N, C-alpha and C positions, 0 to 999 in steps of 0.2 A: 457234520463234524465227525472227523474219523479219531476214534480210540486205537489206542494200540492194546493189543490182547497178546497175552503170553500164556502158554500152558504149561502146568510142569505136570509132565506126565510118569517121570521116575519118583521114589522114597529120595533118591539124594538130591534130587534139584529141590523136590519138599523142603529137606532138611537143609538145605542152602539158602532157599529162601527164607525160610525161619530165621537164621542164623543172621543174613544180613538186613531183614527187620530191625532185629534187636541190636544190631552195629549201627544201622543210619540211625536209629534212636539217640544212642549216644554220640554220635557225630553229631547231629542238629542240637543238643545241649550244649557240646563242648564248642561248636562253632559262635555261640551267644555267649562265651563267657570268656574273663580275661583268665586265663589258664595259669593255676597252679601247678609246680612241679611234678603232684602225684596224676593231676590231671594230664600234664604233658605224656608221662607214661602211660597213662591209659588209651591215650590219642593214638601214641605211638602201637600198642600192642592190639587195637582195633585195623589199626592200616596194616600191620604185620597180616595180620588173619584175611584181612580181605585179598591182600596180594598174594599170599597162599593159597588164597579157593580159584584166584587165577591162571594158575598152573594145575596140569593134571598130576594125579597123586601118582602115578606110576611114574612119569618124567617129568622133573622140573622144568626142563628146558620146551616142553611141549604146551601149548597155549589150550586152556579148558575153555573153548567157546561159549558153552552155554552157562560155565559158571560167569565168565565175563558178561553175557546179556543179562544175566540175573542183577549183578550186582550194578550194570548201566541202568536198568531198568527203575532202578530204586533213586535215579538222580543222585548217586554217590558222588559225580564231579561236582556239582551243585554245592554240595555239603563240604568238601573241601576245598573249594576256591576261596574262601574265606581265612582259611588257614595260612 
């Protein structure tokens, strides 16, 4: 059996990981619900935040691959598939 391991070495990576954990929890709850307008707005807000984390803060055209890997490791694709 092979397990994936991710080492978070910087304080920024730890912050992003904690932020993603909170947002994945919200996505998980929303994926099982029939969405109201408020929940839809919350979903859009969470997706906007996750999208912003995928880009480098110094250049929005530059991909932030470390953050993208952190987000992908939390299986966000599976959470967003149901929307």
